[in-house]
FIKOLZA-1660 file (N, C-alpha, C; in steps of 0.1 Angstrom, whole numbers, plus 5000, padded with zeros to 4 digits):
% residues 140
   i   px   py   pz ch aa at
   1 5009 4988 5001  A  M  N
   1 5004 4995 4998  A  M CA
   1 5011 5007 5002  A  M  C
   2 5006 5021 4991  A  Q  N
   2 5009 5035 4987  A  Q CA
   2 5002 5048 4999  A  Q  C
   3 5008 5053 5002  A  I  N
   3 5001 5066 5007  A  I CA
   3 5007 5079 5003  A  I  C
   4 5004 5087 4995  A  C  N
   4 5009 5101 4989  A  C CA
   4 4997 5112 4987  A  C  C
   5 5007 5122 4987  A  W  N
   5 4998 5135 4981  A  W CA
   5 5004 5138 4971  A  W  C
   6 4990 5142 4962  A  R  N
   6 4993 5146 4949  A  R CA
   6 4978 5153 4943  A  R  C
   7 4983 5162 4936  A  K  N
   7 4970 5167 4928  A  K CA
   7 4958 5159 4920  A  K  C
   8 4948 5165 4918  A  V  N
   8 4938 5157 4909  A  V CA
   8 4941 5160 4896  A  V  C
   9 4939 5145 4893  A  A  N
   9 4944 5143 4874  A  A CA
   9 4931 5145 4868  A  A  C
  10 4933 5150 4855  A  F  N
  10 4927 5156 4846  A  F CA
  10 4915 5144 4847  A  F  C
  11 4898 5147 4853  A  R  N
  11 4888 5140 4848  A  R CA
  11 4890 5124 4861  A  R  C
  12 4902 5128 4869  A  E  N
  12 4895 5118 4878  A  E CA
  12 4887 5123 4887  A  E  C
  13 4879 5112 4898  A  T  N
  13 4868 5118 4905  A  T CA
  13 4875 5125 4916  A  T  C
  14 4868 5133 4923  A  D  N
  14 4874 5145 4933  A  D CA
  14 4865 5141 4944  A  D  C
  15 4872 5130 4948  A  Y  N
  15 4866 5122 4961  A  Y CA
  15 4860 5130 4976  A  Y  C
  16 4873 5142 4971  A  E  N
  16 4870 5150 4988  A  E CA
  16 4857 5160 4984  A  E  C
  17 4855 5167 4969  A  L  N
  17 4839 5173 4969  A  L CA
  17 4830 5163 4970  A  L  C
  18 4832 5150 4962  A  L  N
  18 4820 5144 4962  A  L CA
  18 4814 5140 4978  A  L  C
  19 4829 5137 4989  A  W  N
  19 4819 5130 5000  A  W CA
  19 4817 5142 5009  A  W  C
  20 4822 5153 5004  A  L  N
  20 4817 5163 5013  A  L CA
  20 4807 5168 5008  A  L  C
  21 4802 5169 4999  A  S  N
  21 4789 5170 4996  A  S CA
  21 4778 5161 4997  A  S  C
  22 4779 5149 4999  A  I  N
  22 4771 5140 5004  A  I CA
  22 4770 5140 5017  A  I  C
  23 4780 5143 5023  A  S  N
  23 4778 5145 5035  A  S CA
  23 4770 5154 5044  A  S  C
  24 4771 5173 5037  A  L  N
  24 4765 5180 5038  A  L CA
  24 4752 5179 5033  A  L  C
  25 4750 5176 5024  A  T  N
  25 4735 5169 5017  A  T CA
  25 4726 5164 5028  A  T  C
  26 4732 5154 5030  A  S  N
  26 4729 5144 5043  A  S CA
  26 4728 5149 5057  A  S  C
  27 4736 5160 5062  A  L  N
  27 4731 5166 5072  A  L CA
  27 4720 5176 5072  A  L  C
  28 4718 5181 5061  A  A  N
  28 4706 5188 5057  A  A CA
  28 4694 5190 5055  A  A  C
  29 4697 5172 5055  A  A  N
  29 4683 5167 5051  A  A CA
  29 4676 5161 5062  A  A  C
  30 4686 5155 5071  A  A  N
  30 4684 5151 5086  A  A CA
  30 4681 5169 5095  A  A  C
  31 4684 5178 5095  A  A  N
  31 4682 5188 5099  A  A CA
  31 4663 5191 5098  A  A  C
  32 4662 5189 5083  A  A  N
  32 4651 5198 5077  A  A CA
  32 4643 5186 5083  A  A  C
  33 4644 5170 5085  A  W  N
  33 4633 5166 5085  A  W CA
  33 4631 5165 5100  A  W  C
  34 4641 5167 5107  A  F  N
  34 4635 5172 5125  A  F CA
  34 4628 5185 5127  A  F  C
  35 4631 5192 5120  A  A  N
  35 4628 5207 5117  A  A CA
  35 4612 5206 5113  A  A  C
  36 4608 5197 5106  A  L  N
  36 4596 5195 5103  A  L CA
  36 4586 5186 5103  A  L  C
  37 4594 5184 5121  A  R  N
  37 4587 5177 5129  A  R CA
  37 4583 5162 5122  A  R  C
  38 4587 5156 5116  A  L  N
  38 4588 5142 5107  A  L CA
  38 4587 5132 5118  A  L  C
  39 4579 5119 5118  A  P  N
  39 4581 5107 5126  A  P CA
  39 4594 5107 5126  A  P  C
  40 4599 5099 5138  A  W  N
  40 4616 5093 5135  A  W CA
  40 4617 5079 5129  A  W  C
  41 4626 5076 5126  A  P  N
  41 4626 5065 5120  A  P CA
  41 4625 5050 5130  A  P  C
  42 4620 5042 5121  A  Q  N
  42 4614 5030 5137  A  Q CA
  42 4625 5018 5126  A  Q  C
  43 4632 5008 5138  A  C  N
  43 4636 4999 5135  A  C CA
  43 4631 4986 5133  A  C  C
  44 4628 4979 5123  A  V  N
  44 4618 4970 5118  A  V CA
  44 4623 4958 5129  A  V  C
  45 4640 4952 5130  A  F  N
  45 4645 4942 5135  A  F CA
  45 4641 4946 5151  A  F  C
  46 4640 4954 5154  A  H  N
  46 4638 4961 5169  A  H CA
  46 4625 4955 5172  A  H  C
  47 4614 4962 5162  A  A  N
  47 4599 4960 5167  A  A CA
  47 4595 4946 5165  A  A  C
  48 4603 4932 5154  A  L  N
  48 4599 4919 5152  A  L CA
  48 4607 4912 5165  A  L  C
  49 4619 4914 5170  A  T  N
  49 4629 4907 5182  A  T CA
  49 4623 4913 5192  A  T  C
  50 4626 4924 5196  A  G  N
  50 4624 4927 5207  A  G CA
  50 4644 4933 5212  A  G  C
  51 4650 4928 5203  A  H  N
  51 4661 4932 5205  A  H CA
  51 4669 4942 5197  A  H  C
  52 4679 4955 5198  A  P  N
  52 4685 4963 5196  A  P CA
  52 4693 4956 5183  A  P  C
  53 4690 4962 5168  A  C  N
  53 4703 4962 5158  A  C CA
  53 4713 4968 5161  A  C  C
  54 4724 4961 5147  A  V  N
  54 4736 4972 5148  A  V CA
  54 4734 4984 5149  A  V  C
  55 4727 4989 5143  A  T  N
  55 4726 5005 5143  A  T CA
  55 4715 5009 5151  A  T  C
  56 4710 5004 5163  A  C  N
  56 4704 5006 5169  A  C CA
  56 4705 5021 5180  A  C  C
  57 4704 5029 5183  A  G  N
  57 4708 5042 5188  A  G CA
  57 4712 5053 5183  A  G  C
  58 4711 5047 5170  A  A  N
  58 4724 5058 5156  A  A CA
  58 4722 5069 5158  A  A  C
  59 4707 5073 5159  A  T  N
  59 4697 5090 5156  A  T CA
  59 4701 5096 5167  A  T  C
  60 4699 5086 5180  A  R  N
  60 4696 5093 5190  A  R CA
  60 4713 5097 5192  A  R  C
  61 4724 5086 5192  A  S  N
  61 4738 5090 5188  A  S CA
  61 4742 5102 5181  A  S  C
  62 4739 5104 5170  A  A  N
  62 4740 5116 5163  A  A CA
  62 4735 5125 5166  A  A  C
  63 4722 5129 5171  A  L  N
  63 4715 5138 5180  A  L CA
  63 4725 5146 5189  A  L  C
  64 4728 5137 5198  A  Q  N
  64 4740 5142 5209  A  Q CA
  64 4751 5145 5203  A  Q  C
  65 4753 5138 5197  A  F  N
  65 4766 5143 5186  A  F CA
  65 4772 5158 5186  A  F  C
  66 4756 5159 5176  A  F  N
  66 4756 5171 5170  A  F CA
  66 4753 5187 5180  A  F  C
  67 4748 5178 5192  A  H  N
  67 4746 5191 5203  A  H CA
  67 4758 5190 5216  A  H  C
  68 4769 5182 5208  A  G  N
  68 4782 5185 5215  A  G CA
  68 4784 5176 5227  A  G  C
  69 4773 5167 5228  A  H  N
  69 4770 5154 5243  A  H CA
  69 4782 5145 5235  A  H  C
  70 4791 5141 5238  A  F  N
  70 4798 5132 5232  A  F CA
  70 4804 5121 5231  A  F  C
  71 4799 5120 5252  A  F  N
  71 4799 5111 5258  A  F CA
  71 4786 5102 5258  A  F  C
  72 4776 5112 5259  A  N  N
  72 4762 5104 5257  A  N CA
  72 4761 5098 5243  A  N  C
  73 4769 5106 5234  A  A  N
  73 4766 5096 5221  A  A CA
  73 4774 5085 5218  A  A  C
  74 4785 5083 5227  A  L  N
  74 4792 5074 5228  A  L CA
  74 4790 5064 5235  A  L  C
  75 4780 5065 5247  A  Q  N
  75 4767 5057 5252  A  Q CA
  75 4760 5052 5241  A  Q  C
  76 4753 5056 5234  A  W  N
  76 4743 5052 5228  A  W CA
  76 4745 5046 5215  A  W  C
  77 4755 5049 5211  A  N  N
  77 4761 5040 5199  A  N CA
  77 4778 5041 5197  A  N  C
  78 4787 5029 5202  A  P  N
  78 4799 5037 5199  A  P CA
  78 4804 5035 5187  A  P  C
  79 4802 5025 5176  A  L  N
  79 4807 5029 5162  A  L CA
  79 4801 5042 5154  A  L  C
  80 4788 5041 5161  A  V  N
  80 4782 5058 5154  A  V CA
  80 4789 5069 5156  A  V  C
  81 4794 5061 5171  A  F  N
  81 4801 5078 5174  A  F CA
  81 4820 5078 5168  A  F  C
  82 4821 5072 5165  A  V  N
  82 4838 5069 5160  A  V CA
  82 4834 5072 5145  A  V  C
  83 4827 5067 5135  A  V  N
  83 4819 5072 5124  A  V CA
  83 4816 5086 5123  A  V  C
  84 4808 5090 5132  A  L  N
  84 4807 5105 5131  A  L CA
  84 4820 5115 5129  A  L  C
  85 4831 5109 5141  A  C  N
  85 4844 5118 5142  A  C CA
  85 4850 5116 5125  A  C  C
  86 4851 5103 5126  A  G  N
  86 4857 5104 5112  A  G CA
  86 4855 5112 5099  A  G  C
  87 4838 5110 5100  A  V  N
  87 4832 5121 5090  A  V CA
  87 4836 5131 5093  A  V  C
  88 4840 5136 5105  A  S  N
  88 4838 5152 5106  A  S CA
  88 4853 5156 5110  A  S  C
  89 4862 5149 5108  A  I  N
  89 4876 5148 5105  A  I CA
  89 4878 5152 5090  A  I  C
  90 4873 5137 5082  A  F  N
  90 4875 5141 5066  A  F CA
  90 4864 5151 5062  A  F  C
  91 4853 5155 5064  A  D  N
  91 4849 5170 5060  A  D CA
  91 4859 5181 5069  A  D  C
  92 4861 5179 5072  A  A  N
  92 4873 5195 5074  A  A CA
  92 4886 5191 5070  A  A  C
  93 4892 5180 5063  A  Y  N
  93 4901 5183 5054  A  Y CA
  93 4896 5185 5039  A  Y  C
  94 4887 5179 5039  A  A  N
  94 4883 5179 5022  A  A CA
  94 4879 5196 5021  A  A  C
  95 4870 5202 5035  A  A  N
  95 4872 5216 5031  A  A CA
  95 4880 5229 5028  A  A  C
  96 4894 5220 5034  A  I  N
  96 4907 5227 5036  A  I CA
  96 4917 5223 5020  A  I  C
  97 4915 5212 5015  A  V  N
  97 4921 5210 5002  A  V CA
  97 4912 5216 4996  A  V  C
  98 4899 5217 4991  A  L  N
  98 4889 5221 4983  A  L CA
  98 4891 5235 4980  A  L  C
  99 4894 5241 4993  A  L  N
  99 4898 5258 4994  A  L CA
  99 4908 5264 4988  A  L  C
 100 4919 5252 4997  A  M  N
 100 4931 5258 4990  A  M CA
 100 4941 5250 4980  A  M  C
 101 4929 5245 4969  A  H  N
 101 4933 5238 4956  A  H CA
 101 4948 5231 4963  A  H  C
 102 4945 5222 4976  A  A  N
 102 4961 5217 4975  A  A CA
 102 4959 5206 4978  A  A  C
 103 4972 5193 4974  A  P  N
 103 4970 5183 4966  A  P CA
 103 4967 5171 4978  A  P  C
 104 4962 5162 4972  A  R  N
 104 4950 5154 4978  A  R CA
 104 4956 5143 4983  A  R  C
 105 4955 5135 4997  A  L  N
 105 4957 5122 5004  A  L CA
 105 4954 5110 4992  A  L  C
 106 4963 5105 4987  A  R  N
 106 4957 5091 4981  A  R CA
 106 4961 5079 4987  A  R  C
 107 4954 5066 4983  A  V  N
 107 4963 5057 4990  A  V CA
 107 4961 5045 4976  A  V  C
 108 4975 5038 4971  A  S  N
 108 4971 5033 4964  A  S CA
 108 4982 5019 4959  A  S  C
 109 4978 5010 4955  A  G  N
 109 4984 4998 4955  A  G CA
 109 4983 4990 4964  A  G  C
 110 4967 4988 4969  A  I  N
 110 4963 4978 4982  A  I CA
 110 4964 4965 4977  A  I  C
 111 4970 4956 4986  A  T  N
 111 4972 4941 4983  A  T CA
 111 4959 4939 4988  A  T  C
 112 4958 4922 4983  A  A  N
 112 4942 4914 4988  A  A CA
 112 4943 4907 5000  A  A  C
 113 4956 4912 5003  A  L  N
 113 4957 4909 5018  A  L CA
 113 4952 4923 5030  A  L  C
 114 4957 4932 5022  A  E  N
 114 4956 4942 5031  A  E CA
 114 4936 4943 5029  A  E  C
 115 4932 4942 5021  A  K  N
 115 4917 4943 5016  A  K CA
 115 4910 4930 5027  A  K  C
 116 4914 4923 5024  A  K  N
 116 4910 4912 5032  A  K CA
 116 4907 4922 5049  A  K  C
 117 4919 4924 5051  A  F  N
 117 4920 4930 5068  A  F CA
 117 4910 4935 5073  A  F  C
 118 4908 4943 5062  A  V  N
 118 4896 4959 5063  A  V CA
 118 4883 4952 5063  A  V  C
 119 4882 4940 5055  A  R  N
 119 4869 4939 5055  A  R CA
 119 4865 4932 5068  A  R  C
 120 4877 4919 5075  A  V  N
 120 4877 4910 5088  A  V CA
 120 4875 4922 5096  A  V  C
 121 4880 4938 5096  A  S  N
 121 4879 4943 5107  A  S CA
 121 4864 4948 5110  A  S  C
 122 4857 4955 5095  A  V  N
 122 4849 4961 5098  A  V CA
 122 4837 4950 5100  A  V  C
 123 4835 4938 5099  A  V  N
 123 4826 4927 5103  A  V CA
 123 4829 4924 5118  A  V  C
 124 4843 4928 5124  A  F  N
 124 4844 4924 5136  A  F CA
 124 4840 4933 5147  A  F  C
 125 4843 4950 5139  A  L  N
 125 4835 4960 5148  A  L CA
 125 4822 4959 5152  A  L  C
 126 4817 4958 5134  A  L  N
 126 4801 4957 5137  A  L CA
 126 4796 4944 5148  A  L  C
 127 4803 4932 5152  A  A  N
 127 4800 4923 5161  A  A CA
 127 4799 4933 5178  A  A  C
 128 4814 4936 5177  A  V  N
 128 4819 4940 5189  A  V CA
 128 4810 4951 5191  A  V  C
 129 4802 4956 5180  A  N  N
 129 4791 4967 5184  A  N CA
 129 4778 4966 5189  A  N  C
 130 4776 4951 5181  A  W  N
 130 4766 4948 5185  A  W CA
 130 4761 4938 5200  A  W  C
 131 4774 4933 5204  A  I  N
 131 4775 4927 5215  A  I CA
 131 4771 4938 5229  A  I  C
 132 4778 4950 5226  A  Y  N
 132 4778 4960 5235  A  Y CA
 132 4763 4962 5230  A  Y  C
 133 4758 4966 5222  A  L  N
 133 4742 4971 5223  A  L CA
 133 4734 4964 5228  A  L  C
 134 4741 4952 5226  A  L  N
 134 4728 4940 5234  A  L CA
 134 4731 4939 5246  A  L  C
 135 4745 4942 5253  A  V  N
 135 4743 4938 5266  A  V CA
 135 4742 4954 5273  A  V  C
 136 4746 4964 5271  A  S  N
 136 4741 4978 5277  A  S CA
 136 4729 4983 5274  A  S  C
 137 4720 4978 5263  A  N  N
 137 4707 4987 5259  A  N CA
 137 4696 4976 5253  A  N  C
 138 4695 4967 5263  A  P  N
 138 4684 4958 5254  A  P CA
 138 4672 4961 5253  A  P  C
 139 4671 4974 5258  A  G  N
 139 4655 4977 5257  A  G CA
 139 4656 4987 5252  A  G  C
 140 4666 4994 5241  A  I  N
 140 4660 5003 5235  A  I CA
 140 4649 5009 5228  A  I  C
% end
């Protein structure tokens, strides 16, 4: 795997612009949803089984996160909290490189073993998060 800083090539996808746009549009849509007092999303898995799903508490975690109550956000759903932290850091990075027309961070030459490690790690984190939710918030 190689990590380098470089300018965006001609006709190359500008991932910083793409994902910053998606992130900010999603945030605006969520804010509009709650401003219009539309109903909260309901978890079908929880309704059928009575147990929290892998993402149960994600909405509450996000609300706590955006109100600056980070410890509460972490308690509702640790994985969502970590993802929100990562998205916030990426958004700051993307805004800076877009405004400054700076070189972008790029990863290339990822081996099959590294891809497998990432996939296994994601599944492991989802499983650990779900176990946490089942143990700590069984009645979400």
